[in-house]
C-alpha positions, -999 to 999 in steps of 0.1 A, spaced: -123 -577 -154 -106 -603 -132 -126 -627 -111 -124 -629 -73 -118 -666 -65 -117 -675 -28 -110 -709 -14 -136 -722 11 -112 -721 40 -106 -684 35 -143 -679 42 -141 -696 76 -114 -674 90 -111 -636 92 -74 -638 83 -79 -641 46 -50 -633 23 -70 -603 12 -77 -591 47 -58 -564 64 -27 -575 84 -31 -580 121 -14 -558 146 20 -570 158 14 -561 194 39 -533 197 40 -509 167 24 -475 172 17 -451 144 0 -417 141 -33 -418 122 -44 -393 96 -61 -363 113 -87 -343 95 -95 -312 117 -108 -328 149 -113 -363 134 -87 -391 139 -92 -417 111 -82 -451 124 -75 -478 98 -54 -504 117 -42 -517 151 -11 -495 151 -32 -463 149 -56 -475 176 -27 -483 198 -15 -447 193 -49 -435 206 -44 -456 237 -9 -444 242 -18 -407 238 -47 -410 262 -30 -431 289 1 -409 289 -20 -378 295 -11 -362 262 -46 -361 247 -80 -369 263 -96 -364 228 -121 -340 243 -142 -325 214 -126 -349 190 -138 -380 171 -122 -414 168 -134 -426 133 -128 -463 127 -126 -468 89 -118 -505 87 -120 -538 106 -91 -539 131 -74 -572 139 -53 -568 171 -37 -602 165 -46 -617 199 -19 -595 215 -22 -579 249 -42 -547 248 -39 -517 271 -74 -502 277 -79 -467 263 -83 -443 293 -78 -449 331 -89 -432 363 -61 -406 360 -62 -400 323 -98 -404 311 -110 -407 275 -134 -378 266 -138 -383 229 -166 -394 205 -162 -428 188 -177 -437 154 -172 -473 146 -189 -474 112 -200 -510 120 -164 -522 118 -150 -548 141 -122 -544 166 -114 -581 171 -89 -606 185 -75 -590 216 -68 -600 251 -63 -582 284 -47 -600 314 -50 -575 343 -64 -595 372 -55 -568 398 -65 -538 377 -98 -519 377 -115 -503 347 -107 -528 320 -120 -532 285 -112 -519 250 -119 -486 267 -110 -485 303 -124 -452 316 -148 -430 295 -158 -399 313 -174 -367 300 -165 -341 327 -192 -318 313 -222 -335 330 -248 -317 308 -236 -335 276 -232 -371 266 -202 -386 248 -215 -406 219 -200 -441 210 -218 -456 180 -216 -485 156 -186 -501 174 -184 -539 171 -162 -562 193 -154 -598 184 -132 -624 200 -120 -605 231 -106 -624 260 -106 -600 290 -95 -605 326 -97 -577 351 -106 -569 387 -135 -544 392 -154 -526 365 -148 -549 336 -165 -551 302 -157 -558 266 -164 -523 252 -156 -504 284 -150 -509 321 -164 -476 333 -186 -451 315 -199 -418 329 -221 -394 309 -218 -415 277 -243 -428 253 -238 -461 233 -259 -469 202 -258 -499 178 -227 -514 194 -222 -551 197 -200 -577 215 -197 -612 199 -180 -644 209 -160 -630 238 -150 -640 274 -151 -614 302 -138 -623 337 -135 -601 368 -141 -597 405 -171 -572 408 -192 -550 385 -185 -571 354 -206 -571 322 -204 -584 287 -209 -549 273 -197 -527 302 -187 -530 338 -206 -500 351 -227 -472 337 -228 -440 356 -254 -417 341 -249 -435 308 -272 -450 282 -273 -478 256 -297 -484 228 -301 -510 200 -270 -528 211 -263 -565 220 -240 -591 235 -241 -626 220 -222 -658 223 -203 -645 253 -191 -660 286 -191 -638 317 -176 -649 351 -177 -628 383 -157 -642 412 -173 -619 439 -205 -600 431 -225 -580 406 -225 -590 370 -246 -596 339 -243 -606 303 -249 -570 293 -241 -547 322 -226 -552 357 -240 -521 374 -265 -497 358 -264 -465 379 -282 -434 366 -293 -420 399 -284 -384 391 -302 -384 357 -331 -408 359 -343 -402 323 -313 -421 310 -321 -457 300 -307 -489 286 -333 -495 259 -339 -519 230 -310 -542 238 -304 -580 241 -279 -603 258 -272 -640 252 -246 -662 268 -233 -681 298 -229 -665 332 -212 -675 364 -215 -652 394 -210 -657 431 -236 -631 442 -260 -606 426 -258 -619 391 -285 -613 365 -289 -626 329 -290 -590 317 -278 -569 346 -262 -575 380 -276 -544 397 -301 -519 384 -295 -489 407 -316 -462 423 -340 -446 398 -322 -465 370 -342 -478 340 -339 -508 317 -365 -510 290 -375 -531 260 -347 -556 266 -344 -594 266 -319 -619 278 -312 -656 272 -289 -668 299 -274 -701 310 -260 -701 345 -230 -723 354 -215 -729 388 -229 -721 422 -240 -688 435 -265 -669 456 -289 -639 451 -291 -646 414 -319 -635 390 -327 -646 355 -330 -610 344 -315 -589 372 -296 -597 404 -309 -566 423 -333 -538 414 -328 -509 438 -353 -484 451 -373 -468 422 -354 -488 397 -376 -495 367 -376 -527 346 -402 -522 318 -412 -546 291 -382 -570 296 -381 -607 290 -359 -636 302 -358 -673 296 -373 -694 324 -353 -726 316 -316 -733 308 -307 -719 342 -290 -749 359 -295 -747 397 -312 -713 396 -349 -712 404 -372 -694 380 -371 -658 394 -366 -627 374 -350 -607 402 -335 -618 435 -347 -594 462 -337 -595 498 -341 -559 510 -369 -534 515 -374 -510 486 -399 -497 461 -388 -510 428 -410 -511 397 -414 -539 372 -438 -536 343 -442 -565 319 -412 -584 332 -420 -618 318 -403 -652 316 -407 -675 285 -394 -709 276 -363 -707 255 -380 -719 224 -406 -692 226 -382 -664 218 -384 -672 181 -423 -674 181 -449 -649 169 -464 -649 203 -432 -636 220 -425 -611 193 -460 -598 194 -460 -594 232 -426 -578 233 -433 -553 205 -469 -545 215 -459 -537 250 -435 -509 239 -463 -485 229 -437 -467 208 -404 -473 191 -419 -504 175 -396 -499 145 -365 -510 165 -370 -548 162 -375 -573 135 -379 -611 130 -348 -630 123 -343 -643 88 -364 -675 84 -340 -695 62 -305 -682 72 -308 -672 108 -282 -647 122 -295 -648 158 -309 -684 163 -342 -671 151 -346 -648 181 -356 -611 175 -330 -589 160 -326 -552 157 -341 -534 128 -307 -521 118 -294 -556 116 -322 -566 93 -316 -536 71 -278 -544 68 -285 -579 56 -313 -569 33 -289 -546 14 -290 -508 15 -279 -482 -10 -264 -453 8 -267 -431 -23 -298 -432 -44 -280 -422 -75 -261 -455 -76 -280 -481 -96 -266 -515 -89 -277 -551 -92 -262 -585 -85 -274 -617 -102 -283 -645 -101 -293 -644 -65 -294 -670 -50 -262 -680 -68 -245 -714 -74 -214 -705 -93 -207 -670 -108 -223 -639 -94 -224 -609 -117 -224 -572 -107 -240 -546 -129 -237 -509 -120 -242 -475 -137 -209 -464 -120 -174 -477 -121 -168 -502 -93 -137 -494 -73 -137 -521 -47 -158 -550 -34 -156 -563 2 -169 -597 10 -184 -599 46 -196 -628 67 -229 -629 86 -215 -608 114 -204 -581 90 -167 -587 94 -147 -582 62 -131 -615 52 -119 -605 17 -116 -576 -6 -106 -569 -42 -104 -540 -66 -120 -537 -100 -142 -567 -103 -176 -572 -120 -181 -609 -113 -173 -633 -85 -167 -670 -86 -187 -683 -57 -186 -720 -66 -164 -729 -36 -183 -708 -11 -202 -725 17 -240 -724 16 -254 -694 34 -257 -656 34 -229 -632 25 -228 -595 22 -211 -576 -6 -201 -540 2 -196 -525 -32 -178 -491 -35 -184 -471 -66 -172 -436 -77 -204 -421 -64 -213 -441 -33 -214 -475 -16 -241 -502 -18 -244 -532 4 -261 -563 -10 -271 -596 6 -262 -626 -15 -275 -661 -8 -252 -690 -19 -270 -722 -27 
């Protein structure tokens, strides 16, 4: 079997010679369709989805967008999928793949993000968007701007992430989404992002959270970390938590820049009967902002339970983790300590699914597979009871940086010290293994 030798500089960029080619910014191609599922493997096929939706040819109602590989959009201009006239009504399964390296320059346009306008017209159901990862997006819009979507109504997001991105807009701007209307998010995060709102209402996770019509819908078990600039009604996590809206079991670590008014470290404004439960924020690193969780300048009956501020350093402590998890009363399986030696989140709490991915999970119990020695200095060997078809090498964020077929050992002598993931595809299943390089 041949060895997979990768130079160190290939590990530091996503554009490895083994990685899939980036989108050229113009080519559109029809994806493979299996019944009601559209299998997306590259930028050309994702651009086709945007074109079909925005032209009114297909709202993808009752259909699934199934992302089967990391998609590099080549830092080209991206047109959001769905608009106010032609909405997107489909399901999205990201399979924990990245859509990365795209920009949107639409300063006078509303509803801006990878998806512009997601709307399930059947208000009794929720569209499901899961396991979708965004990295290195540079987005400029007007109102309702977010990395994953500008506007979402009757939609549910789970285990979706936004990393290392910049999001700018006028109003209702969030790192994750601009506005939720009767929409939910769970076990998701934004990290390493910069959000700037020139007018009002914005946060590192959500600009406006509005679930007034369906008060049982929540943003739950999420975190947001980054830098925020907002002229008015800004919050480290949310700009506005609307009437009867709920944010629960969430934390934020925010650094404010610039001047502003009516700013809160967790939420800019919590409206009547809005509930903030078991949420945490940092009470330093806030520039000119006084240590307040919420700015409140109007008469209302809001509800805050266990809304607590901590020093920045405390988020990696046993005390914070214990308080945060113990106050949940349920769903205590959603969070985990960061890895002590090779942190993936600055030693702050991570989601349980993040921990599972990095620990290594066999998706099929019939596959018996081992990698050794681990930790490794030079050559890593792979032993399996099944033929190995392909190995993907992933970085700490889960982005595929290299791939090769038919290998049973890997030369890791030139790899940088740290954690890597191997996604090993065999004839009977896929196994993900964490490898520590010394």
